[in-house]
Every structure is written in C-alpha cells, then in structure tokens.
DRENTORKOL-3810 file (N, C-alpha, C; in nm, 4 decimals):
REM DRENTORKOL-3810
@n.u->12.0564; n.v->7.7115; n.w->9.0984; ca.u->12.1454; ca.v->7.8230; ca.w->9.1253; c.u->12.1050; c.v->7.9446; c.w->9.0420
@n.u->12.0644; n.v->7.9175; n.w->8.9198; ca.u->12.0231; ca.v->8.0262; ca.w->8.8307; c.u->11.9012; c.v->8.0987; c.w->8.8872
@n.u->11.8076; n.v->8.0225; n.w->8.9459; ca.u->11.6874; ca.v->8.0854; ca.w->9.0014; c.u->11.7213; c.v->8.1679; c.w->9.1249
@n.u->11.8199; n.v->8.1234; n.w->9.2030; ca.u->11.8622; ca.v->8.2007; ca.w->9.3202; c.u->11.9178; c.v->8.3362; c.w->9.2786
@n.u->11.9972; n.v->8.3363; n.w->9.1730; ca.u->12.0561; ca.v->8.4612; ca.w->9.1240; c.u->11.9459; c.v->8.5547; c.w->9.0746
@n.u->11.8490; n.v->8.4988; n.w->8.9996; ca.u->11.7386; ca.v->8.5812; ca.w->8.9502; c.u->11.6580; c.v->8.6395; c.w->9.0660
@n.u->11.6326; n.v->8.5570; n.w->9.1671; ca.u->11.5551; ca.v->8.6024; ca.w->9.2827; c.u->11.6296; c.v->8.7129; c.w->9.3571
@n.u->11.7597; n.v->8.6954; n.w->9.3741; ca.u->11.8392; ca.v->8.7972; ca.w->9.4429; c.u->11.8446; c.v->8.9268; c.w->9.3629
@n.u->11.8557; n.v->8.9148; n.w->9.2302; ca.u->11.8555; ca.v->9.0344; ca.w->9.1457; c.u->11.7218; c.v->9.1077; c.w->9.1548
@n.u->11.6122; n.v->9.0306; n.w->9.1560; ca.u->11.4802; ca.v->9.0925; ca.w->9.1691; c.u->11.4673; c.v->9.1650; c.w->9.3024
@n.u->11.5142; n.v->9.1016; n.w->9.4098; ca.u->11.5078; ca.v->9.1645; ca.w->9.5414; c.u->11.5916; c.v->9.2915; c.w->9.5457
@n.u->11.7102; n.v->9.2864; n.w->9.4870; ca.u->11.7975; ca.v->9.4035; ca.w->9.4845; c.u->11.7337; c.v->9.5170; c.w->9.4046
@n.u->11.6756; n.v->9.4821; n.w->9.2890; ca.u->11.6099; ca.v->9.5834; ca.w->9.2062; c.u->11.4911; c.v->9.6451; c.w->9.2804
@n.u->11.4172; n.v->9.5613; n.w->9.3531; ca.u->11.3023; ca.v->9.6106; ca.w->9.4289; c.u->11.3480; c.v->9.7057; c.w->9.5394
@n.u->11.4540; n.v->9.6698; n.w->9.6110; ca.u->11.5072; ca.v->9.7562; ca.w->9.7167; c.u->11.5512; c.v->9.8902; c.w->9.6605
@n.u->11.6214; n.v->9.8860; n.w->9.5468; ca.u->11.6695; ca.v->10.0103; ca.w->9.4867; c.u->11.5537; c.v->10.0971; c.w->9.4395
@n.u->11.4504; n.v->10.0341; n.w->9.3823; ca.u->11.3348; ca.v->10.1100; ca.w->9.3346; c.u->11.2618; c.v->10.1761; c.w->9.4514
@n.u->11.2443; n.v->10.1027; n.w->9.5599; ca.u->11.1769; ca.v->10.1587; ca.w->9.6774; c.u->11.2594; c.v->10.2723; c.w->9.7361
@n.u->11.3894; n.v->10.2514; n.w->9.7448; ca.u->11.4777; ca.v->10.3542; ca.w->9.7997; c.u->11.4725; c.v->10.4811; c.w->9.7158
@n.u->11.4799; n.v->10.4647; n.w->9.5852; ca.u->11.4763; ca.v->10.5805; ca.w->9.4958; c.u->11.3407; c.v->10.6506; c.w->9.5042
@n.u->11.2339; n.v->10.5727; n.w->9.5111; ca.u->11.0998; ca.v->10.6295; ca.w->9.5223; c.u->11.0821; c.v->10.7096; c.w->9.6500
@n.u->11.1324; n.v->10.6554; n.w->9.7610; ca.u->11.1228; ca.v->10.7272; ca.w->9.8881; c.u->11.2048; c.v->10.8552; c.w->9.8854
@n.u->11.3211; n.v->10.8495; n.w->9.8226; ca.u->11.4053; ca.v->10.9686; ca.w->9.8118; c.u->11.3346; c.v->11.0777; c.w->9.7321
@n.u->11.2757; n.v->11.0390; n.w->9.6210; ca.u->11.2040; ca.v->11.1359; ca.w->9.5373; c.u->11.0835; c.v->11.1924; c.w->9.6124
@n.u->11.0091; n.v->11.1058; n.w->9.6817; ca.u->10.8918; ca.v->11.1515; ca.w->9.7567; c.u->10.9322; c.v->11.2489; c.w->9.8675
@n.u->11.0403; n.v->11.2182; n.w->9.9373; ca.u->11.0866; ca.v->11.3068; ca.w->10.0445; c.u->11.1310; c.v->11.4409; c.w->9.9877
@n.u->11.2003; n.v->11.4376; n.w->9.8744; ca.u->11.2456; ca.v->11.5613; ca.w->9.8111; c.u->11.1267; c.v->11.6467; c.w->9.7683
@n.u->11.0273; n.v->11.5830; n.w->9.7090; ca.u->10.9089; ca.v->11.6573; ca.w->9.6670; c.u->10.8346; c.v->11.7152; c.w->9.7869
@n.u->10.8265; n.v->11.6384; n.w->9.8950; ca.u->10.7564; ca.v->11.6874; ca.w->10.0139; c.u->10.8281; c.v->11.8073; c.w->10.0747
@n.u->10.9601; n.v->11.8080; n.w->10.0675; ca.u->11.0357; ca.v->11.9187; ca.w->10.1257; c.u->11.0354; c.v->12.0427; c.w->10.0376
@n.u->11.0304; n.v->12.0245; n.w->9.9066; ca.u->11.0482; ca.v->12.1386; ca.w->9.8179; c.u->10.9207; c.v->12.1848; c.w->9.7487
@n.u->10.8357; n.v->12.0925; n.w->9.7095; ca.u->10.7163; ca.v->12.1304; ca.w->9.6345; c.u->10.5941; c.v->12.1269; c.w->9.7244
@n.u->10.4817; n.v->12.0944; n.w->9.6690; ca.u->10.3590; ca.v->12.0950; ca.w->9.7475; c.u->10.3152; c.v->12.2386; c.w->9.7697
@n.u->10.2169; n.v->12.2586; n.w->9.8551; ca.u->10.1724; ca.v->12.3948; ca.w->9.8827; c.u->10.2768; c.v->12.4726; c.w->9.9625
@n.u->10.3731; n.v->12.5236; n.w->9.8945; ca.u->10.4779; ca.v->12.6021; ca.w->9.9599; c.u->10.5789; c.v->12.5186; c.w->10.0356
@n.u->10.5873; n.v->12.3914; n.w->10.0056; ca.u->10.6816; ca.v->12.3051; ca.w->10.0771; c.u->10.6458; c.v->12.2962; c.w->10.2244
@n.u->10.5348; n.v->12.2303; n.w->10.2533; ca.u->10.4807; ca.v->12.2247; ca.w->10.3896; c.u->10.5850; c.v->12.1759; c.w->10.4893
@n.u->10.6498; n.v->12.0658; n.w->10.4584; ca.u->10.7480; ca.v->12.0100; ca.w->10.5522; c.u->10.8649; c.v->12.1059; c.w->10.5684
@n.u->10.9081; n.v->12.1665; n.w->10.4589; ca.u->11.0173; ca.v->12.2628; ca.w->10.4672; c.u->10.9818; c.v->12.3813; c.w->10.5552
@n.u->10.8584; n.v->12.4292; n.w->10.5439; ca.u->10.8153; ca.v->12.5415; ca.w->10.6278; c.u->10.8088; c.v->12.5010; c.w->10.7745
@n.u->10.7609; n.v->12.3802; n.w->10.8018; ca.u->10.7559; ca.v->12.3338; ca.w->10.9407; c.u->10.8955; c.v->12.3231; c.w->10.9998
@n.u->10.9899; n.v->12.2729; n.w->10.9202; ca.u->11.1279; ca.v->12.2643; ca.w->10.9679; c.u->11.1858; c.v->12.4030; c.w->10.9920
@n.u->11.1500; n.v->12.4972; n.w->10.9052; ca.u->11.1994; ca.v->12.6337; ca.w->10.9208; c.u->11.1455; c.v->12.6957; c.w->11.0495
@n.u->11.0183; n.v->12.6739; n.w->11.0767; ca.u->10.9578; ca.v->12.7271; ca.w->11.1989; c.u->11.0189; c.v->12.6607; c.w->11.3215
@n.u->11.0343; n.v->12.5283; n.w->11.3165; ca.u->11.0893; ca.v->12.4547; ca.w->11.4312; c.u->11.2334; c.v->12.4951; c.w->11.4584
@n.u->11.3048; n.v->12.5343; n.w->11.3550; ca.u->11.4445; ca.v->12.5721; ca.w->11.3725; c.u->11.4659; c.v->12.7202; c.w->11.3952
@n.u->11.3569; n.v->12.7952; n.w->11.4023; ca.u->11.3722; ca.v->12.9400; ca.w->11.4189; c.u->11.4245; c.v->12.9735; c.w->11.5584
@n.u->11.4898; n.v->13.0860; n.w->11.5689; ca.u->11.5483; ca.v->13.1288; ca.w->11.6964; c.u->11.4405; c.v->13.1490; c.w->11.8023
@n.u->11.3245; n.v->13.1990; n.w->11.7626; ca.u->11.2175; ca.v->13.2245; ca.w->11.8581; c.u->11.1716; c.v->13.0950; c.w->11.9244
@n.u->11.1486; n.v->12.9919; n.w->11.8437; ca.u->11.1010; ca.v->12.8639; ca.w->11.8974; c.u->11.2076; c.v->12.8007; c.w->11.9855
@n.u->11.3317; n.v->12.8025; n.w->11.9395; ca.u->11.4409; ca.v->12.7451; ca.w->12.0184; c.u->11.4555; c.v->12.8206; c.w->12.1505
@n.u->11.4504; n.v->12.9538; n.w->12.1453; ca.u->11.4590; ca.v->13.0344; ca.w->12.2668; c.u->11.3451; c.v->13.0051; c.w->12.3628
@n.u->11.2250; n.v->12.9875; n.w->12.3109; ca.u->11.1083; ca.v->12.9568; ca.w->12.3939; c.u->11.1291; c.v->12.8265; c.w->12.4705
@n.u->11.1749; n.v->12.7237; n.w->12.4000; ca.u->11.1939; ca.v->12.5950; ca.w->12.4660; c.u->11.3104; c.v->12.5966; c.w->12.5641
@n.u->11.4136; n.v->12.6734; n.w->12.5346; ca.u->11.5265; ca.v->12.6833; ca.w->12.6275; c.u->11.4812; c.v->12.7529; c.w->12.7557
@n.u->11.4066; n.v->12.8635; n.w->12.7429; ca.u->11.3575; ca.v->12.9353; ca.w->12.8608; c.u->11.2636; c.v->12.8469; c.w->12.9419
@n.u->11.1804; n.v->12.7722; n.w->12.8734; ca.u->11.0847; ca.v->12.6850; ca.w->12.9407; c.u->11.1578; c.v->12.5736; c.w->13.0162
@n.u->11.2625; n.v->12.5223; n.w->12.9581; ca.u->11.3386; ca.v->12.4138; ca.w->13.0190; c.u->11.4160; c.v->12.4633; c.w->13.1417
@n.u->11.4651; n.v->12.5871; n.w->13.1371; ca.u->11.5440; ca.v->12.6431; ca.w->13.2470; c.u->11.4569; c.v->12.6657; c.w->13.3698
@n.u->11.3316; n.v->12.7078; n.w->13.3480; ca.u->11.2411; ca.v->12.7379; ca.w->13.4606; c.u->11.2128; c.v->12.6171; c.w->13.5390
END
C-alpha cells in the first residue's frame, strides 16, 4: 500500500510539473521571443481586415 501511495504521488508530481512547464512555455511563446511571434500572429488573425476579408469571401 505504501508503494502505491508513493507511485501515485510521483505521478501527480509529474503531471503538475508537465502542466506548469507547458504553461510557462506557452506564456513565453506568446510574450517573449522575437517580438512574441505567436502573439503577433494572433493579432494579425484577429485584425478587422483579415476578418472582413474572410467574411466577404464566404458571402460570395
């Protein structure tokens, strides 16, 4: 029983570490890097011009 608890604790710690690591990596990708590449792509994709282009294209 003691080994089961240790194994479960290790698994939980591993899940939390991976989750925290992914969160930090995603935050860095959105904010840092060469001008926040992902953030800039999201900004372009969400711009009124791009949205308007796709709406006009869809209507035709």
